[in-house]
Gaussian input, Z-matrix of N, CA and C with variables (Angstrom, degrees):
# hf/3-21g

backbone

0 1
 N
 C     1     B1
 C     2     B2     1     A1
 N     3     B3     2     A2     1     D1
 C     4     B4     3     A3     2     D2
 C     5     B5     4     A4     3     D3
 N     6     B6     5     A5     4     D4
 C     7     B7     6     A6     5     D5
 C     8     B8     7     A7     6     D6
 N     9     B9     8     A8     7     D7
 C    10    B10     9     A9     8     D8
 C    11    B11    10    A10     9     D9
 N    12    B12    11    A11    10    D10
 C    13    B13    12    A12    11    D11
 C    14    B14    13    A13    12    D12
 N    15    B15    14    A14    13    D13
 C    16    B16    15    A15    14    D14
 C    17    B17    16    A16    15    D15
 N    18    B18    17    A17    16    D16
 C    19    B19    18    A18    17    D17
 C    20    B20    19    A19    18    D18
 N    21    B21    20    A20    19    D19
 C    22    B22    21    A21    20    D20
 C    23    B23    22    A22    21    D21
 N    24    B24    23    A23    22    D22
 C    25    B25    24    A24    23    D23
 C    26    B26    25    A25    24    D24
 N    27    B27    26    A26    25    D25
 C    28    B28    27    A27    26    D26
 C    29    B29    28    A28    27    D27
 N    30    B30    29    A29    28    D28
 C    31    B31    30    A30    29    D29
 C    32    B32    31    A31    30    D30
 N    33    B33    32    A32    31    D31
 C    34    B34    33    A33    32    D32
 C    35    B35    34    A34    33    D33
 N    36    B36    35    A35    34    D34
 C    37    B37    36    A36    35    D35
 C    38    B38    37    A37    36    D36
 N    39    B39    38    A38    37    D37
 C    40    B40    39    A39    38    D38
 C    41    B41    40    A40    39    D39
 N    42    B42    41    A41    40    D40
 C    43    B43    42    A42    41    D41
 C    44    B44    43    A43    42    D42
 N    45    B45    44    A44    43    D43
 C    46    B46    45    A45    44    D44
 C    47    B47    46    A46    45    D45
 N    48    B48    47    A47    46    D46
 C    49    B49    48    A48    47    D47
 C    50    B50    49    A49    48    D48
 N    51    B51    50    A50    49    D49
 C    52    B52    51    A51    50    D50
 C    53    B53    52    A52    51    D51
 N    54    B54    53    A53    52    D52
 C    55    B55    54    A54    53    D53
 C    56    B56    55    A55    54    D54
 N    57    B57    56    A56    55    D55
 C    58    B58    57    A57    56    D56
 C    59    B59    58    A58    57    D57
 N    60    B60    59    A59    58    D58
 C    61    B61    60    A60    59    D59
 C    62    B62    61    A61    60    D60
 N    63    B63    62    A62    61    D61
 C    64    B64    63    A63    62    D62
 C    65    B65    64    A64    63    D63
 N    66    B66    65    A65    64    D64
 C    67    B67    66    A66    65    D65
 C    68    B68    67    A67    66    D66
 N    69    B69    68    A68    67    D67
 C    70    B70    69    A69    68    D68
 C    71    B71    70    A70    69    D69
 N    72    B72    71    A71    70    D70
 C    73    B73    72    A72    71    D71
 C    74    B74    73    A73    72    D72
 N    75    B75    74    A74    73    D73
 C    76    B76    75    A75    74    D74
 C    77    B77    76    A76    75    D75
 N    78    B78    77    A77    76    D76
 C    79    B79    78    A78    77    D77
 C    80    B80    79    A79    78    D78
 N    81    B81    80    A80    79    D79
 C    82    B82    81    A81    80    D80
 C    83    B83    82    A82    81    D81
 N    84    B84    83    A83    82    D82
 C    85    B85    84    A84    83    D83
 C    86    B86    85    A85    84    D84
 N    87    B87    86    A86    85    D85
 C    88    B88    87    A87    86    D86
 C    89    B89    88    A88    87    D87
 N    90    B90    89    A89    88    D88
 C    91    B91    90    A90    89    D89
 C    92    B92    91    A91    90    D90
 N    93    B93    92    A92    91    D91
 C    94    B94    93    A93    92    D92
 C    95    B95    94    A94    93    D93
 N    96    B96    95    A95    94    D94
 C    97    B97    96    A96    95    D95
 C    98    B98    97    A97    96    D96
 N    99    B99    98    A98    97    D97
 C   100   B100    99    A99    98    D98
 C   101   B101   100   A100    99    D99
 N   102   B102   101   A101   100   D100
 C   103   B103   102   A102   101   D101
 C   104   B104   103   A103   102   D102
 N   105   B105   104   A104   103   D103
 C   106   B106   105   A105   104   D104
 C   107   B107   106   A106   105   D105
 N   108   B108   107   A107   106   D106
 C   109   B109   108   A108   107   D107
 C   110   B110   109   A109   108   D108
 N   111   B111   110   A110   109   D109
 C   112   B112   111   A111   110   D110
 C   113   B113   112   A112   111   D111
 N   114   B114   113   A113   112   D112
 C   115   B115   114   A114   113   D113
 C   116   B116   115   A115   114   D114
 N   117   B117   116   A116   115   D115
 C   118   B118   117   A117   116   D116
 C   119   B119   118   A118   117   D117
 N   120   B120   119   A119   118   D118
 C   121   B121   120   A120   119   D119
 C   122   B122   121   A121   120   D120
 N   123   B123   122   A122   121   D121
 C   124   B124   123   A123   122   D122
 C   125   B125   124   A124   123   D123
 N   126   B126   125   A125   124   D124
 C   127   B127   126   A126   125   D125
 C   128   B128   127   A127   126   D126
 N   129   B129   128   A128   127   D127
 C   130   B130   129   A129   128   D128
 C   131   B131   130   A130   129   D129
 N   132   B132   131   A131   130   D130
 C   133   B133   132   A132   131   D131
 C   134   B134   133   A133   132   D132
 N   135   B135   134   A134   133   D133
 C   136   B136   135   A135   134   D134
 C   137   B137   136   A136   135   D135
 N   138   B138   137   A137   136   D136
 C   139   B139   138   A138   137   D137
 C   140   B140   139   A139   138   D138
 N   141   B141   140   A140   139   D139
 C   142   B142   141   A141   140   D140
 C   143   B143   142   A142   141   D141
 N   144   B144   143   A143   142   D142
 C   145   B145   144   A144   143   D143
 C   146   B146   145   A145   144   D144
 N   147   B147   146   A146   145   D145
 C   148   B148   147   A147   146   D146
 C   149   B149   148   A148   147   D147
 N   150   B150   149   A149   148   D148
 C   151   B151   150   A150   149   D149
 C   152   B152   151   A151   150   D150
 N   153   B153   152   A152   151   D151
 C   154   B154   153   A153   152   D152
 C   155   B155   154   A154   153   D153
 N   156   B156   155   A155   154   D154
 C   157   B157   156   A156   155   D155
 C   158   B158   157   A157   156   D156
 N   159   B159   158   A158   157   D157
 C   160   B160   159   A159   158   D158
 C   161   B161   160   A160   159   D159
 N   162   B162   161   A161   160   D160
 C   163   B163   162   A162   161   D161
 C   164   B164   163   A163   162   D162
 N   165   B165   164   A164   163   D163
 C   166   B166   165   A165   164   D164
 C   167   B167   166   A166   165   D165
 N   168   B168   167   A167   166   D166
 C   169   B169   168   A168   167   D167
 C   170   B170   169   A169   168   D168
 N   171   B171   170   A170   169   D169
 C   172   B172   171   A171   170   D170
 C   173   B173   172   A172   171   D171
 N   174   B174   173   A173   172   D172
 C   175   B175   174   A174   173   D173
 C   176   B176   175   A175   174   D174
 N   177   B177   176   A176   175   D175
 C   178   B178   177   A177   176   D176
 C   179   B179   178   A178   177   D177
 N   180   B180   179   A179   178   D178
 C   181   B181   180   A180   179   D179
 C   182   B182   181   A181   180   D180
 N   183   B183   182   A182   181   D181
 C   184   B184   183   A183   182   D182
 C   185   B185   184   A184   183   D183
 N   186   B186   185   A185   184   D184
 C   187   B187   186   A186   185   D185
 C   188   B188   187   A187   186   D186
 N   189   B189   188   A188   187   D187
 C   190   B190   189   A189   188   D188
 C   191   B191   190   A190   189   D189
 N   192   B192   191   A191   190   D190
 C   193   B193   192   A192   191   D191
 C   194   B194   193   A193   192   D192
 N   195   B195   194   A194   193   D193
 C   196   B196   195   A195   194   D194
 C   197   B197   196   A196   195   D195
 N   198   B198   197   A197   196   D196
 C   199   B199   198   A198   197   D197
 C   200   B200   199   A199   198   D198
 N   201   B201   200   A200   199   D199
 C   202   B202   201   A201   200   D200
 C   203   B203   202   A202   201   D201
 N   204   B204   203   A203   202   D202
 C   205   B205   204   A204   203   D203
 C   206   B206   205   A205   204   D204
 N   207   B207   206   A206   205   D205
 C   208   B208   207   A207   206   D206
 C   209   B209   208   A208   207   D207
 N   210   B210   209   A209   208   D208
 C   211   B211   210   A210   209   D209
 C   212   B212   211   A211   210   D210
 N   213   B213   212   A212   211   D211
 C   214   B214   213   A213   212   D212
 C   215   B215   214   A214   213   D213
 N   216   B216   215   A215   214   D214
 C   217   B217   216   A216   215   D215
 C   218   B218   217   A217   216   D216
 N   219   B219   218   A218   217   D217
 C   220   B220   219   A219   218   D218
 C   221   B221   220   A220   219   D219
 N   222   B222   221   A221   220   D220
 C   223   B223   222   A222   221   D221
 C   224   B224   223   A223   222   D222
 N   225   B225   224   A224   223   D223
 C   226   B226   225   A225   224   D224
 C   227   B227   226   A226   225   D225
 N   228   B228   227   A227   226   D226
 C   229   B229   228   A228   227   D227
 C   230   B230   229   A229   228   D228
 N   231   B231   230   A230   229   D229
 C   232   B232   231   A231   230   D230
 C   233   B233   232   A232   231   D231
 N   234   B234   233   A233   232   D232
 C   235   B235   234   A234   233   D233
 C   236   B236   235   A235   234   D234
 N   237   B237   236   A236   235   D235
 C   238   B238   237   A237   236   D236
 C   239   B239   238   A238   237   D237
 N   240   B240   239   A239   238   D238
 C   241   B241   240   A240   239   D239
 C   242   B242   241   A241   240   D240
 N   243   B243   242   A242   241   D241
 C   244   B244   243   A243   242   D242
 C   245   B245   244   A244   243   D243
 N   246   B246   245   A245   244   D244
 C   247   B247   246   A246   245   D245
 C   248   B248   247   A247   246   D246
 N   249   B249   248   A248   247   D247
 C   250   B250   249   A249   248   D248
 C   251   B251   250   A250   249   D249
 N   252   B252   251   A251   250   D250
 C   253   B253   252   A252   251   D251
 C   254   B254   253   A253   252   D252
 N   255   B255   254   A254   253   D253
 C   256   B256   255   A255   254   D254
 C   257   B257   256   A256   255   D255
 N   258   B258   257   A257   256   D256
 C   259   B259   258   A258   257   D257
 C   260   B260   259   A259   258   D258
 N   261   B261   260   A260   259   D259
 C   262   B262   261   A261   260   D260
 C   263   B263   262   A262   261   D261
 N   264   B264   263   A263   262   D262
 C   265   B265   264   A264   263   D263
 C   266   B266   265   A265   264   D264
 N   267   B267   266   A266   265   D265
 C   268   B268   267   A267   266   D266
 C   269   B269   268   A268   267   D267
 N   270   B270   269   A269   268   D268
 C   271   B271   270   A270   269   D269
 C   272   B272   271   A271   270   D270
 N   273   B273   272   A272   271   D271
 C   274   B274   273   A273   272   D272
 C   275   B275   274   A274   273   D273
 N   276   B276   275   A275   274   D274
 C   277   B277   276   A276   275   D275
 C   278   B278   277   A277   276   D276
 N   279   B279   278   A278   277   D277
 C   280   B280   279   A279   278   D278
 C   281   B281   280   A280   279   D279
 N   282   B282   281   A281   280   D280
 C   283   B283   282   A282   281   D281
 C   284   B284   283   A283   282   D282
 N   285   B285   284   A284   283   D283
 C   286   B286   285   A285   284   D284
 C   287   B287   286   A286   285   D285
 N   288   B288   287   A287   286   D286
 C   289   B289   288   A288   287   D287
 C   290   B290   289   A289   288   D288
 N   291   B291   290   A290   289   D289
 C   292   B292   291   A291   290   D290
 C   293   B293   292   A292   291   D291
 N   294   B294   293   A293   292   D292
 C   295   B295   294   A294   293   D293
 C   296   B296   295   A295   294   D294
 N   297   B297   296   A296   295   D295
 C   298   B298   297   A297   296   D296
 C   299   B299   298   A298   297   D297
 N   300   B300   299   A299   298   D298
 C   301   B301   300   A300   299   D299
 C   302   B302   301   A301   300   D300
 N   303   B303   302   A302   301   D301
 C   304   B304   303   A303   302   D302
 C   305   B305   304   A304   303   D303
 N   306   B306   305   A305   304   D304
 C   307   B307   306   A306   305   D305
 C   308   B308   307   A307   306   D306
 N   309   B309   308   A308   307   D307
 C   310   B310   309   A309   308   D308
 C   311   B311   310   A310   309   D309
 N   312   B312   311   A311   310   D310
 C   313   B313   312   A312   311   D311
 C   314   B314   313   A313   312   D312
 N   315   B315   314   A314   313   D313
 C   316   B316   315   A315   314   D314
 C   317   B317   316   A316   315   D315
 N   318   B318   317   A317   316   D316
 C   319   B319   318   A318   317   D317
 C   320   B320   319   A319   318   D318
 N   321   B321   320   A320   319   D319
 C   322   B322   321   A321   320   D320
 C   323   B323   322   A322   321   D321
 N   324   B324   323   A323   322   D322
 C   325   B325   324   A324   323   D323
 C   326   B326   325   A325   324   D324
 N   327   B327   326   A326   325   D325
 C   328   B328   327   A327   326   D326
 C   329   B329   328   A328   327   D327
 N   330   B330   329   A329   328   D328
 C   331   B331   330   A330   329   D329
 C   332   B332   331   A331   330   D330
 N   333   B333   332   A332   331   D331
 C   334   B334   333   A333   332   D332
 C   335   B335   334   A334   333   D333

   B1=1.4598
   B2=1.5159
   B3=1.3458
   B4=1.4555
   B5=1.5313
   B6=1.3217
   B7=1.4298
   B8=1.5496
   B9=1.2981
   B10=1.4731
   B11=1.5355
   B12=1.3228
   B13=1.4934
   B14=1.5112
   B15=1.3000
   B16=1.4574
   B17=1.5778
   B18=1.3162
   B19=1.4477
   B20=1.5174
   B21=1.3151
   B22=1.3873
   B23=1.5275
   B24=1.2910
   B25=1.5123
   B26=1.5193
   B27=1.3455
   B28=1.4657
   B29=1.5743
   B30=1.3442
   B31=1.4602
   B32=1.5141
   B33=1.3139
   B34=1.4537
   B35=1.5496
   B36=1.3264
   B37=1.4501
   B38=1.5013
   B39=1.3184
   B40=1.4415
   B41=1.5433
   B42=1.2969
   B43=1.4315
   B44=1.5562
   B45=1.3039
   B46=1.4758
   B47=1.5099
   B48=1.2931
   B49=1.4843
   B50=1.5194
   B51=1.3177
   B52=1.4673
   B53=1.5433
   B54=1.2836
   B55=1.5075
   B56=1.5459
   B57=1.3016
   B58=1.4459
   B59=1.5211
   B60=1.3147
   B61=1.4669
   B62=1.5495
   B63=1.3313
   B64=1.4215
   B65=1.5889
   B66=1.3617
   B67=1.4627
   B68=1.5260
   B69=1.3477
   B70=1.4703
   B71=1.5230
   B72=1.3523
   B73=1.4373
   B74=1.5524
   B75=1.3383
   B76=1.4590
   B77=1.5176
   B78=1.3283
   B79=1.4587
   B80=1.5256
   B81=1.3283
   B82=1.4399
   B83=1.5399
   B84=1.3353
   B85=1.4563
   B86=1.5612
   B87=1.3315
   B88=1.4492
   B89=1.5074
   B90=1.3184
   B91=1.4408
   B92=1.5132
   B93=1.3141
   B94=1.4317
   B95=1.5499
   B96=1.2963
   B97=1.4246
   B98=1.5449
   B99=1.3142
   B100=1.4393
   B101=1.5379
   B102=1.2618
   B103=1.4267
   B104=1.5093
   B105=1.3011
   B106=1.4882
   B107=1.5479
   B108=1.3461
   B109=1.4385
   B110=1.5363
   B111=1.3420
   B112=1.4534
   B113=1.5463
   B114=1.3056
   B115=1.4671
   B116=1.5381
   B117=1.2767
   B118=1.4530
   B119=1.5123
   B120=1.3755
   B121=1.4535
   B122=1.5093
   B123=1.3274
   B124=1.4190
   B125=1.5237
   B126=1.3255
   B127=1.4758
   B128=1.5140
   B129=1.3089
   B130=1.4355
   B131=1.5458
   B132=1.3338
   B133=1.4801
   B134=1.5409
   B135=1.3210
   B136=1.4504
   B137=1.5231
   B138=1.3304
   B139=1.4509
   B140=1.5242
   B141=1.3596
   B142=1.5134
   B143=1.5398
   B144=1.3104
   B145=1.4826
   B146=1.5205
   B147=1.3243
   B148=1.4685
   B149=1.5679
   B150=1.2937
   B151=1.4936
   B152=1.5518
   B153=1.3151
   B154=1.4709
   B155=1.5171
   B156=1.3168
   B157=1.4615
   B158=1.5352
   B159=1.3102
   B160=1.4854
   B161=1.5452
   B162=1.3316
   B163=1.4581
   B164=1.5164
   B165=1.3606
   B166=1.4155
   B167=1.5269
   B168=1.3067
   B169=1.4553
   B170=1.5174
   B171=1.3152
   B172=1.4629
   B173=1.5374
   B174=1.3639
   B175=1.4526
   B176=1.5118
   B177=1.2912
   B178=1.4555
   B179=1.5436
   B180=1.3101
   B181=1.4790
   B182=1.5156
   B183=1.3168
   B184=1.4928
   B185=1.5247
   B186=1.3200
   B187=1.4499
   B188=1.5309
   B189=1.3840
   B190=1.4452
   B191=1.4986
   B192=1.3102
   B193=1.4826
   B194=1.5121
   B195=1.3088
   B196=1.4684
   B197=1.5196
   B198=1.3441
   B199=1.4290
   B200=1.5499
   B201=1.3366
   B202=1.4477
   B203=1.5137
   B204=1.2901
   B205=1.4560
   B206=1.5236
   B207=1.3227
   B208=1.4319
   B209=1.5362
   B210=1.3350
   B211=1.4784
   B212=1.5507
   B213=1.3210
   B214=1.4522
   B215=1.5224
   B216=1.3344
   B217=1.4658
   B218=1.5217
   B219=1.2950
   B220=1.4656
   B221=1.5608
   B222=1.2564
   B223=1.4425
   B224=1.5076
   B225=1.3101
   B226=1.4722
   B227=1.5028
   B228=1.3312
   B229=1.4698
   B230=1.5168
   B231=1.3068
   B232=1.4474
   B233=1.5262
   B234=1.3095
   B235=1.4646
   B236=1.5384
   B237=1.3101
   B238=1.4291
   B239=1.4980
   B240=1.3495
   B241=1.4856
   B242=1.5323
   B243=1.3050
   B244=1.4732
   B245=1.5591
   B246=1.3029
   B247=1.4817
   B248=1.5042
   B249=1.3715
   B250=1.4417
   B251=1.5135
   B252=1.3180
   B253=1.4430
   B254=1.5582
   B255=1.3341
   B256=1.4675
   B257=1.5219
   B258=1.3252
   B259=1.5013
   B260=1.5892
   B261=1.3354
   B262=1.4522
   B263=1.5301
   B264=1.3477
   B265=1.4677
   B266=1.5078
   B267=1.3020
   B268=1.4675
   B269=1.5414
   B270=1.3216
   B271=1.4703
   B272=1.5404
   B273=1.2836
   B274=1.4808
   B275=1.5526
   B276=1.3123
   B277=1.4855
   B278=1.5414
   B279=1.3197
   B280=1.4514
   B281=1.5664
   B282=1.3333
   B283=1.4529
   B284=1.5273
   B285=1.3164
   B286=1.4808
   B287=1.5214
   B288=1.3415
   B289=1.5026
   B290=1.5208
   B291=1.2923
   B292=1.5059
   B293=1.5567
   B294=1.3120
   B295=1.4598
   B296=1.5289
   B297=1.3460
   B298=1.4440
   B299=1.5460
   B300=1.3472
   B301=1.4731
   B302=1.5193
   B303=1.2796
   B304=1.4470
   B305=1.4863
   B306=1.3164
   B307=1.4792
   B308=1.5298
   B309=1.3259
   B310=1.4731
   B311=1.5012
   B312=1.3700
   B313=1.4371
   B314=1.5516
   B315=1.3135
   B316=1.4614
   B317=1.5276
   B318=1.3268
   B319=1.4735
   B320=1.5226
   B321=1.3466
   B322=1.4535
   B323=1.4978
   B324=1.3095
   B325=1.5038
   B326=1.5263
   B327=1.3629
   B328=1.4398
   B329=1.4914
   B330=1.3285
   B331=1.4863
   B332=1.5139
   B333=1.2923
   B334=1.5034
   B335=1.5097
   A1=107.02
   A2=114.44
   A3=120.68
   A4=111.31
   A5=114.69
   A6=118.15
   A7=109.79
   A8=116.47
   A9=119.16
   A10=108.87
   A11=117.64
   A12=118.21
   A13=111.00
   A14=119.82
   A15=121.23
   A16=111.97
   A17=116.27
   A18=120.15
   A19=112.75
   A20=118.33
   A21=125.56
   A22=115.77
   A23=120.03
   A24=119.69
   A25=112.62
   A26=116.36
   A27=118.82
   A28=110.57
   A29=114.34
   A30=118.15
   A31=110.95
   A32=117.16
   A33=121.45
   A34=110.43
   A35=116.94
   A36=121.10
   A37=110.38
   A38=118.17
   A39=122.43
   A40=111.60
   A41=117.26
   A42=121.91
   A43=110.23
   A44=115.94
   A45=118.89
   A46=111.45
   A47=118.90
   A48=123.56
   A49=110.09
   A50=119.27
   A51=121.56
   A52=109.78
   A53=116.32
   A54=119.61
   A55=108.84
   A56=116.33
   A57=119.62
   A58=110.96
   A59=118.75
   A60=121.70
   A61=110.48
   A62=117.28
   A63=121.17
   A64=112.28
   A65=114.52
   A66=118.58
   A67=108.00
   A68=117.80
   A69=118.78
   A70=112.54
   A71=116.78
   A72=121.77
   A73=111.27
   A74=115.07
   A75=119.20
   A76=111.20
   A77=117.69
   A78=119.83
   A79=111.04
   A80=118.67
   A81=117.55
   A82=111.17
   A83=117.72
   A84=121.30
   A85=113.10
   A86=115.56
   A87=120.41
   A88=113.28
   A89=116.38
   A90=120.69
   A91=109.46
   A92=115.06
   A93=120.41
   A94=109.29
   A95=116.40
   A96=119.97
   A97=108.40
   A98=116.60
   A99=121.94
   A100=110.42
   A101=118.37
   A102=119.63
   A103=113.70
   A104=116.56
   A105=121.23
   A106=109.27
   A107=115.90
   A108=118.54
   A109=111.01
   A110=117.22
   A111=119.93
   A112=110.83
   A113=118.35
   A114=119.52
   A115=112.24
   A116=117.79
   A117=120.60
   A118=110.62
   A119=115.57
   A120=119.91
   A121=109.35
   A122=118.55
   A123=121.04
   A124=108.71
   A125=114.19
   A126=119.39
   A127=112.96
   A128=119.50
   A129=123.22
   A130=111.77
   A131=114.28
   A132=118.06
   A133=108.45
   A134=115.40
   A135=120.72
   A136=109.17
   A137=115.06
   A138=118.51
   A139=112.69
   A140=116.67
   A141=117.57
   A142=109.93
   A143=116.23
   A144=120.47
   A145=111.14
   A146=117.50
   A147=122.87
   A148=108.92
   A149=116.23
   A150=119.55
   A151=109.51
   A152=116.20
   A153=119.69
   A154=111.62
   A155=115.71
   A156=120.55
   A157=110.88
   A158=114.66
   A159=120.61
   A160=114.30
   A161=115.73
   A162=118.46
   A163=112.11
   A164=118.80
   A165=124.39
   A166=108.46
   A167=116.00
   A168=120.18
   A169=109.22
   A170=116.46
   A171=120.72
   A172=110.37
   A173=116.23
   A174=119.17
   A175=110.09
   A176=119.11
   A177=121.40
   A178=111.73
   A179=115.96
   A180=120.48
   A181=110.63
   A182=116.27
   A183=117.30
   A184=110.51
   A185=117.87
   A186=120.25
   A187=112.08
   A188=115.81
   A189=120.10
   A190=110.94
   A191=117.34
   A192=121.41
   A193=108.73
   A194=117.93
   A195=123.12
   A196=110.26
   A197=116.19
   A198=120.86
   A199=112.81
   A200=114.42
   A201=121.68
   A202=112.11
   A203=118.25
   A204=125.28
   A205=111.70
   A206=119.58
   A207=123.61
   A208=108.62
   A209=116.80
   A210=119.23
   A211=111.41
   A212=113.65
   A213=119.20
   A214=110.29
   A215=116.21
   A216=121.71
   A217=107.44
   A218=114.61
   A219=120.98
   A220=111.61
   A221=116.07
   A222=122.70
   A223=106.21
   A224=114.14
   A225=118.15
   A226=107.10
   A227=115.91
   A228=120.32
   A229=112.23
   A230=118.59
   A231=120.17
   A232=112.54
   A233=115.11
   A234=122.29
   A235=109.11
   A236=116.45
   A237=120.70
   A238=110.08
   A239=116.08
   A240=121.86
   A241=108.82
   A242=116.75
   A243=122.81
   A244=104.56
   A245=116.40
   A246=119.87
   A247=110.82
   A248=117.52
   A249=119.69
   A250=109.34
   A251=119.87
   A252=123.50
   A253=112.48
   A254=114.56
   A255=120.04
   A256=109.33
   A257=117.53
   A258=121.31
   A259=107.98
   A260=117.91
   A261=119.62
   A262=110.24
   A263=115.78
   A264=121.68
   A265=110.78
   A266=115.23
   A267=120.38
   A268=110.65
   A269=117.77
   A270=122.38
   A271=108.89
   A272=119.49
   A273=120.86
   A274=109.93
   A275=114.84
   A276=119.69
   A277=110.63
   A278=118.85
   A279=121.99
   A280=107.60
   A281=115.15
   A282=118.94
   A283=108.89
   A284=115.53
   A285=118.58
   A286=111.76
   A287=115.88
   A288=117.77
   A289=110.15
   A290=117.15
   A291=117.56
   A292=109.86
   A293=118.17
   A294=119.86
   A295=110.33
   A296=117.03
   A297=120.24
   A298=111.06
   A299=116.53
   A300=119.54
   A301=109.79
   A302=119.93
   A303=123.31
   A304=108.28
   A305=119.63
   A306=119.90
   A307=110.53
   A308=116.38
   A309=119.10
   A310=111.09
   A311=117.08
   A312=121.75
   A313=111.18
   A314=114.73
   A315=121.19
   A316=110.75
   A317=114.98
   A318=118.52
   A319=112.43
   A320=116.33
   A321=120.89
   A322=112.50
   A323=116.75
   A324=119.74
   A325=115.21
   A326=118.86
   A327=118.49
   A328=111.79
   A329=112.77
   A330=119.75
   A331=108.48
   A332=114.86
   A333=119.70
   A334=109.37
   D1=141.33
   D2=178.90
   D3=-95.22
   D4=148.45
   D5=176.58
   D6=-91.00
   D7=166.04
   D8=-177.49
   D9=-63.68
   D10=-35.92
   D11=-178.56
   D12=-68.19
   D13=-26.22
   D14=177.33
   D15=-79.91
   D16=-30.21
   D17=-178.93
   D18=-84.56
   D19=-31.27
   D20=-175.79
   D21=-50.74
   D22=-48.24
   D23=177.91
   D24=-58.29
   D25=-38.38
   D26=-177.46
   D27=-70.98
   D28=-40.34
   D29=178.47
   D30=-66.33
   D31=-38.90
   D32=179.22
   D33=-64.41
   D34=-41.31
   D35=177.82
   D36=-66.30
   D37=-42.77
   D38=-179.68
   D39=-62.80
   D40=-45.85
   D41=179.30
   D42=-61.98
   D43=-44.05
   D44=179.45
   D45=-61.54
   D46=-40.19
   D47=177.64
   D48=-65.60
   D49=-45.63
   D50=-179.44
   D51=-64.27
   D52=-45.82
   D53=-178.12
   D54=-64.16
   D55=-44.45
   D56=-178.99
   D57=-61.06
   D58=-45.59
   D59=-179.10
   D60=-65.00
   D61=-41.04
   D62=-179.81
   D63=-65.96
   D64=-38.23
   D65=177.88
   D66=-66.85
   D67=-44.49
   D68=177.68
   D69=-59.22
   D70=-41.02
   D71=179.44
   D72=-64.04
   D73=-43.69
   D74=-178.73
   D75=-67.55
   D76=-37.25
   D77=177.27
   D78=-69.64
   D79=-35.49
   D80=179.88
   D81=-72.91
   D82=-29.84
   D83=174.26
   D84=-68.57
   D85=-30.03
   D86=177.99
   D87=-74.45
   D88=-22.92
   D89=-177.83
   D90=-80.20
   D91=115.98
   D92=-179.15
   D93=-116.19
   D94=131.05
   D95=-179.92
   D96=-78.08
   D97=124.80
   D98=-174.74
   D99=-62.13
   D100=-33.41
   D101=179.71
   D102=-67.86
   D103=-33.13
   D104=174.50
   D105=-63.52
   D106=-45.52
   D107=-179.50
   D108=-64.67
   D109=-38.89
   D110=-175.27
   D111=-71.78
   D112=-28.50
   D113=-177.48
   D114=-100.16
   D115=2.15
   D116=176.59
   D117=-66.69
   D118=136.15
   D119=-177.91
   D120=-64.04
   D121=-43.63
   D122=179.85
   D123=-87.91
   D124=106.71
   D125=-176.64
   D126=-78.93
   D127=-10.94
   D128=-175.67
   D129=-90.81
   D130=147.26
   D131=175.49
   D132=-146.16
   D133=166.59
   D134=176.93
   D135=-93.64
   D136=-175.59
   D137=-174.51
   D138=-70.12
   D139=-28.08
   D140=178.38
   D141=-66.62
   D142=-44.40
   D143=178.99
   D144=-68.88
   D145=-36.23
   D146=177.35
   D147=-63.16
   D148=-35.57
   D149=177.85
   D150=-65.91
   D151=-39.73
   D152=177.57
   D153=-64.79
   D154=-44.51
   D155=-177.13
   D156=-63.93
   D157=-45.92
   D158=-176.02
   D159=-80.89
   D160=-21.33
   D161=-176.43
   D162=78.84
   D163=15.25
   D164=-178.94
   D165=-108.51
   D166=160.01
   D167=178.90
   D168=-77.98
   D169=159.73
   D170=179.27
   D171=-61.67
   D172=-38.85
   D173=178.94
   D174=-64.07
   D175=-41.47
   D176=177.68
   D177=-61.79
   D178=-40.47
   D179=177.80
   D180=-62.98
   D181=-41.85
   D182=176.40
   D183=-59.26
   D184=-40.19
   D185=177.18
   D186=-63.57
   D187=-40.13
   D188=179.33
   D189=-66.68
   D190=-34.40
   D191=177.98
   D192=-69.21
   D193=-41.01
   D194=-179.90
   D195=-61.64
   D196=-43.49
   D197=-177.14
   D198=-86.54
   D199=3.72
   D200=179.07
   D201=59.82
   D202=37.25
   D203=-178.35
   D204=-93.65
   D205=-10.57
   D206=-174.06
   D207=-132.53
   D208=142.31
   D209=179.04
   D210=-71.97
   D211=126.83
   D212=-177.78
   D213=-153.36
   D214=150.54
   D215=171.95
   D216=-118.89
   D217=166.92
   D218=176.93
   D219=-123.53
   D220=136.88
   D221=169.17
   D222=-117.71
   D223=93.20
   D224=-173.30
   D225=70.74
   D226=-121.13
   D227=176.74
   D228=-93.87
   D229=-10.56
   D230=-176.13
   D231=-83.39
   D232=136.14
   D233=177.05
   D234=-83.68
   D235=130.53
   D236=177.95
   D237=-124.75
   D238=125.78
   D239=-176.45
   D240=-109.68
   D241=149.32
   D242=173.98
   D243=-96.05
   D244=125.38
   D245=179.65
   D246=-59.94
   D247=-41.76
   D248=-177.29
   D249=-66.28
   D250=-41.02
   D251=177.32
   D252=-62.73
   D253=-37.92
   D254=-179.94
   D255=-67.47
   D256=-42.20
   D257=179.35
   D258=-66.67
   D259=-39.26
   D260=178.31
   D261=-66.13
   D262=-40.15
   D263=-179.68
   D264=-66.89
   D265=-37.28
   D266=-176.03
   D267=-71.82
   D268=-30.33
   D269=-177.28
   D270=-80.62
   D271=131.51
   D272=-179.54
   D273=-65.53
   D274=139.80
   D275=-175.29
   D276=-90.18
   D277=-9.41
   D278=-176.22
   D279=-95.21
   D280=146.43
   D281=174.53
   D282=-79.38
   D283=170.50
   D284=-178.78
   D285=-64.02
   D286=-35.83
   D287=177.84
   D288=-66.88
   D289=-38.36
   D290=179.49
   D291=-67.89
   D292=-37.57
   D293=177.93
   D294=-65.85
   D295=-41.74
   D296=177.68
   D297=-61.55
   D298=-43.95
   D299=178.89
   D300=-63.38
   D301=-41.94
   D302=-177.30
   D303=-66.34
   D304=-40.30
   D305=-178.74
   D306=-72.08
   D307=-35.38
   D308=175.75
   D309=-62.83
   D310=-45.39
   D311=178.17
   D312=-58.12
   D313=-43.66
   D314=-179.77
   D315=-60.04
   D316=-46.80
   D317=-179.71
   D318=-61.82
   D319=-43.47
   D320=-179.13
   D321=-68.67
   D322=-38.80
   D323=-172.88
   D324=-95.07
   D325=-6.01
   D326=-178.93
   D327=-68.83
   D328=155.58
   D329=-179.44
   D330=-80.90
   D331=138.04
   D332=-176.12
   D333=-102.39

């Protein structure tokens, strides 16, 4: 018969391996290739898929919908997102020079 102190290192190692593989699997499922979304025949998606596309949580997306910060349509009570619009929304609209200028203006004009 084994004691708990003899079994514990094996259990710890097993749990670490299982958790590590599950985290890797979950992260790989969250990664969506933008080209696949853009070429998909069905441009519409639900909030779960929108969360995967944007990299935001479902709760954060509900907040964005409430504040009208994200493009969305409704079919009755169901939220319907356009994959193309999500990808456009996710991509910054400013060029690098515009971002540099905006950050420089902020630094100069901020209250000290």
